[in-house]
N, CA, C and O atoms as CSV, one atom per row, in Angstrom:
chain,resi,resn,atom,element,x,y,z
A,1,UNK,N,N,-26.488,-6.627,42.066
A,1,UNK,CA,C,-26.550,-5.711,40.803
A,1,UNK,C,C,-25.764,-6.691,39.893
A,1,UNK,O,O,-25.058,-7.566,40.396
A,2,UNK,N,N,-25.892,-6.537,38.523
A,2,UNK,CA,C,-25.439,-7.313,37.361
A,2,UNK,C,C,-24.032,-6.541,37.169
A,2,UNK,O,O,-23.815,-5.373,37.489
A,3,UNK,N,N,-23.323,-7.247,36.709
A,3,UNK,CA,C,-22.069,-6.780,36.202
A,3,UNK,C,C,-22.094,-6.442,34.755
A,3,UNK,O,O,-22.746,-7.209,34.047
A,4,UNK,N,N,-21.506,-5.438,34.190
A,4,UNK,CA,C,-21.551,-5.136,32.742
A,4,UNK,C,C,-20.534,-5.968,32.168
A,4,UNK,O,O,-19.914,-6.868,32.736
A,5,UNK,N,N,-20.414,-5.531,30.854
A,5,UNK,CA,C,-19.491,-6.268,29.989
A,5,UNK,C,C,-17.920,-6.056,30.623
A,5,UNK,O,O,-17.699,-4.984,31.184
A,6,UNK,N,N,-17.033,-6.879,30.554
A,6,UNK,CA,C,-15.763,-6.601,30.905
A,6,UNK,C,C,-14.937,-5.630,30.261
A,6,UNK,O,O,-15.005,-5.549,29.035
A,7,UNK,N,N,-14.057,-4.772,30.989
A,7,UNK,CA,C,-13.483,-3.862,30.323
A,7,UNK,C,C,-12.222,-4.444,29.426
A,7,UNK,O,O,-11.536,-5.435,29.673
A,8,UNK,N,N,-12.133,-3.619,28.419
A,8,UNK,CA,C,-10.964,-3.781,27.638
A,8,UNK,C,C,-9.691,-3.056,27.815
A,8,UNK,O,O,-9.169,-2.200,27.100
A,9,UNK,N,N,-9.247,-3.668,29.097
A,9,UNK,CA,C,-7.648,-2.981,29.384
A,9,UNK,C,C,-6.741,-3.060,28.726
A,9,UNK,O,O,-5.805,-2.281,28.908
A,10,UNK,N,N,-6.691,-4.064,27.690
A,10,UNK,CA,C,-5.448,-4.308,26.777
A,10,UNK,C,C,-5.401,-2.963,25.957
A,10,UNK,O,O,-4.441,-2.200,26.071
A,11,UNK,N,N,-6.390,-2.715,25.185
A,11,UNK,CA,C,-6.632,-1.399,24.321
A,11,UNK,C,C,-6.210,-0.250,25.285
A,11,UNK,O,O,-5.225,0.437,25.014
A,12,UNK,N,N,-6.791,-0.082,26.168
A,12,UNK,CA,C,-6.455,1.142,27.293
A,12,UNK,C,C,-4.791,1.124,27.559
A,12,UNK,O,O,-4.209,2.206,27.472
A,13,UNK,N,N,-4.014,-0.088,27.883
A,13,UNK,CA,C,-2.740,-0.156,27.966
A,13,UNK,C,C,-2.015,0.281,26.825
A,13,UNK,O,O,-1.003,0.979,26.864
A,14,UNK,N,N,-2.604,-0.183,25.751
A,14,UNK,CA,C,-1.944,0.161,24.510
A,14,UNK,C,C,-1.822,1.665,24.261
A,14,UNK,O,O,-0.825,2.327,23.975
A,15,UNK,N,N,-3.084,2.031,24.444
A,15,UNK,CA,C,-3.463,3.533,24.147
A,15,UNK,C,C,-2.614,4.393,24.968
A,15,UNK,O,O,-2.029,5.327,24.420
A,16,UNK,N,N,-2.468,4.164,26.329
A,16,UNK,CA,C,-1.758,4.890,27.206
A,16,UNK,C,C,-0.140,4.948,26.997
A,16,UNK,O,O,0.544,5.928,27.293
A,17,UNK,N,N,0.367,3.706,26.425
A,17,UNK,CA,C,1.740,3.584,25.852
A,17,UNK,C,C,1.952,4.295,24.871
A,17,UNK,O,O,2.915,5.055,24.969
A,18,UNK,N,N,1.383,4.309,23.957
A,18,UNK,CA,C,1.311,5.426,22.686
A,18,UNK,C,C,1.239,6.835,23.222
A,18,UNK,O,O,2.083,7.642,22.830
A,19,UNK,N,N,0.288,7.215,24.102
A,19,UNK,CA,C,0.500,8.578,24.463
A,19,UNK,C,C,1.696,8.915,25.166
A,19,UNK,O,O,2.324,9.956,24.975
A,20,UNK,N,N,2.065,7.843,26.148
A,20,UNK,CA,C,3.214,8.175,26.753
A,20,UNK,C,C,4.497,8.275,25.787
A,20,UNK,O,O,5.479,8.880,26.219
A,21,UNK,N,N,4.534,7.734,24.556
A,21,UNK,CA,C,5.543,7.622,23.677
A,21,UNK,C,C,5.456,8.906,23.125
A,21,UNK,O,O,6.534,9.484,22.983
A,22,UNK,N,N,4.099,9.693,22.664
A,22,UNK,CA,C,4.004,10.779,22.173
A,22,UNK,C,C,4.554,11.899,22.922
A,22,UNK,O,O,5.200,12.790,22.370
A,23,UNK,N,N,4.304,11.869,24.202
A,23,UNK,CA,C,4.599,12.934,25.020
A,23,UNK,C,C,6.074,12.810,25.139
A,23,UNK,O,O,6.632,13.898,25.283
A,24,UNK,N,N,6.912,11.693,25.115
A,24,UNK,CA,C,8.121,11.906,25.489
A,24,UNK,C,C,8.970,12.382,24.135
A,24,UNK,O,O,10.109,12.849,24.140
A,25,UNK,N,N,8.254,12.181,23.153
A,25,UNK,CA,C,8.858,12.575,21.649
A,25,UNK,C,C,8.627,14.118,21.539
A,25,UNK,O,O,9.417,14.810,20.898
A,26,UNK,N,N,7.583,14.629,22.143
A,26,UNK,CA,C,7.140,16.079,22.173
A,26,UNK,C,C,8.284,16.616,23.076
A,26,UNK,O,O,8.867,17.606,22.633
A,27,UNK,N,N,8.673,16.154,24.193
A,27,UNK,CA,C,9.440,16.758,25.113
A,27,UNK,C,C,10.798,16.758,24.395
A,27,UNK,O,O,11.387,17.786,24.063
A,28,UNK,N,N,11.230,15.535,24.193
A,28,UNK,CA,C,12.422,15.494,23.413
A,28,UNK,C,C,12.720,16.578,22.288
A,28,UNK,O,O,13.787,17.178,22.165
A,29,UNK,N,N,11.547,16.731,21.457
A,29,UNK,CA,C,11.849,17.703,20.492
A,29,UNK,C,C,11.794,19.147,20.881
A,29,UNK,O,O,12.186,20.027,20.115
A,30,UNK,N,N,11.300,19.398,22.092
A,30,UNK,CA,C,11.232,20.711,22.532
A,30,UNK,C,C,12.548,20.765,22.972
A,30,UNK,O,O,13.261,21.545,22.341
A,31,UNK,N,N,13.060,20.159,23.868
A,31,UNK,CA,C,14.623,20.263,24.182
A,31,UNK,C,C,15.615,20.445,23.223
A,31,UNK,O,O,16.589,21.168,23.435
A,32,UNK,N,N,15.414,19.765,22.051
A,32,UNK,CA,C,16.466,19.770,20.841
A,32,UNK,C,C,16.351,21.067,20.373
A,32,UNK,O,O,17.370,21.734,20.191
A,33,UNK,N,N,14.976,21.628,20.099
A,33,UNK,CA,C,14.801,22.999,19.769
A,33,UNK,C,C,15.728,24.071,20.582
A,33,UNK,O,O,16.770,24.659,20.294
A,34,UNK,N,N,14.914,24.058,21.676
A,34,UNK,CA,C,15.775,24.761,22.881
A,34,UNK,C,C,17.036,24.769,22.789
A,34,UNK,O,O,17.560,25.881,22.848
A,35,UNK,N,N,17.825,23.711,22.638
A,35,UNK,CA,C,19.351,23.769,22.540
A,35,UNK,C,C,19.771,24.409,21.132
A,35,UNK,O,O,20.661,25.254,21.040
A,36,UNK,N,N,19.110,23.969,20.155
A,36,UNK,CA,C,19.358,24.644,18.863
A,36,UNK,C,C,19.400,26.084,19.022
A,36,UNK,O,O,20.347,26.754,18.609
A,37,UNK,N,N,18.453,26.545,19.576
A,37,UNK,CA,C,18.384,28.110,19.581
A,37,UNK,C,C,19.222,28.712,20.510
A,37,UNK,O,O,19.642,29.848,20.291
A,38,UNK,N,N,19.579,27.990,21.713
A,38,UNK,CA,C,20.747,28.372,22.605
A,38,UNK,C,C,22.178,28.367,21.669
A,38,UNK,O,O,22.985,29.288,21.798
A,39,UNK,N,N,22.342,27.590,21.008
A,39,UNK,CA,C,23.648,27.594,20.370
A,39,UNK,C,C,23.359,28.750,19.188
A,39,UNK,O,O,24.219,29.605,18.980
A,40,UNK,N,N,22.399,28.738,18.601
A,40,UNK,CA,C,22.350,29.926,17.846
A,40,UNK,C,C,22.546,31.314,18.118
A,40,UNK,O,O,23.131,32.161,17.443
A,41,UNK,N,N,21.817,31.431,19.486
A,41,UNK,CA,C,22.049,32.818,20.225
A,41,UNK,C,C,23.506,33.098,20.724
A,41,UNK,O,O,23.916,34.258,20.770
A,42,UNK,N,N,24.154,32.223,21.034
A,42,UNK,CA,C,25.631,32.202,21.475
A,42,UNK,C,C,26.316,32.366,20.289
A,42,UNK,O,O,27.288,33.118,20.364
A,43,UNK,N,N,26.023,31.752,18.953
A,43,UNK,CA,C,26.795,32.018,18.114
A,43,UNK,C,C,26.607,33.530,17.506
A,43,UNK,O,O,27.606,34.110,17.082
A,44,UNK,N,N,25.578,34.038,17.474
A,44,UNK,CA,C,25.426,35.518,17.076
A,44,UNK,C,C,25.590,36.451,17.994
A,44,UNK,O,O,25.504,37.621,17.620
A,45,UNK,N,N,25.851,36.174,19.347
A,45,UNK,CA,C,26.313,36.839,20.178
A,45,UNK,C,C,27.822,37.163,20.042
A,45,UNK,O,O,28.399,38.250,20.051
A,46,UNK,N,N,28.296,35.886,19.913
A,46,UNK,CA,C,29.824,35.906,19.666
A,46,UNK,C,C,30.211,36.867,18.518
A,46,UNK,O,O,31.164,37.646,18.545
A,47,UNK,N,N,29.146,36.663,17.290
A,47,UNK,CA,C,29.543,37.233,16.255
A,47,UNK,C,C,29.685,38.490,16.375
A,47,UNK,O,O,30.667,39.114,15.972
A,48,UNK,N,N,28.452,39.095,17.094
A,48,UNK,CA,C,28.321,40.576,17.320
A,48,UNK,C,C,29.592,41.111,18.321
A,48,UNK,O,O,30.256,42.101,18.012
A,49,UNK,N,N,29.801,40.456,19.358
A,49,UNK,CA,C,30.885,40.759,20.281
A,49,UNK,C,C,32.085,41.265,19.442
A,49,UNK,O,O,32.649,42.356,19.522
A,50,UNK,N,N,32.392,40.038,18.474
A,50,UNK,CA,C,33.810,40.187,17.803
A,50,UNK,C,C,33.647,41.273,16.753
A,50,UNK,O,O,34.659,41.900,16.438
A,51,UNK,N,N,32.387,41.591,16.126
A,51,UNK,CA,C,32.378,42.589,15.301
A,51,UNK,C,C,32.314,44.181,15.742
A,51,UNK,O,O,32.534,45.205,15.094
A,52,UNK,N,N,31.885,43.943,17.235
A,52,UNK,CA,C,31.979,45.381,17.749
A,52,UNK,C,C,33.361,45.816,18.299
A,52,UNK,O,O,33.660,47.007,18.375
A,53,UNK,N,N,34.330,44.657,18.741
A,53,UNK,CA,C,35.617,44.618,19.103
A,53,UNK,C,C,36.475,45.201,17.898
A,53,UNK,O,O,37.386,46.025,17.980
A,54,UNK,N,N,35.965,44.574,16.751
A,54,UNK,CA,C,36.843,45.224,15.663
A,54,UNK,C,C,36.521,46.644,15.126
A,54,UNK,O,O,37.349,47.288,14.481
A,55,UNK,N,N,35.346,47.076,15.406
A,55,UNK,CA,C,34.770,48.636,15.378
A,55,UNK,C,C,35.713,49.501,16.569
A,55,UNK,O,O,36.176,50.613,16.314
A,56,UNK,N,N,35.888,48.916,17.700
A,56,UNK,CA,C,36.439,49.821,18.770
A,56,UNK,C,C,37.839,49.728,18.642
A,56,UNK,O,O,38.571,50.369,19.396
C-alpha cells in the first residue's frame, strides 16, 4: 500500500501544549475562586457569630 502524506506532528504538539496550558489555567482559576469563596464564607460566618454573641 502507498503511504499518504507525512503527518504534521509539529502542529499537533503545539496544539496539545496550548490545550494543556489552557486546562492548567482553568484549573488554577477554579482553585483561586474556591479559595476566595472559602475565605468569604469564613469571614461572613465570623461576622455572624460575633453579631449573635453581641445579641445574647
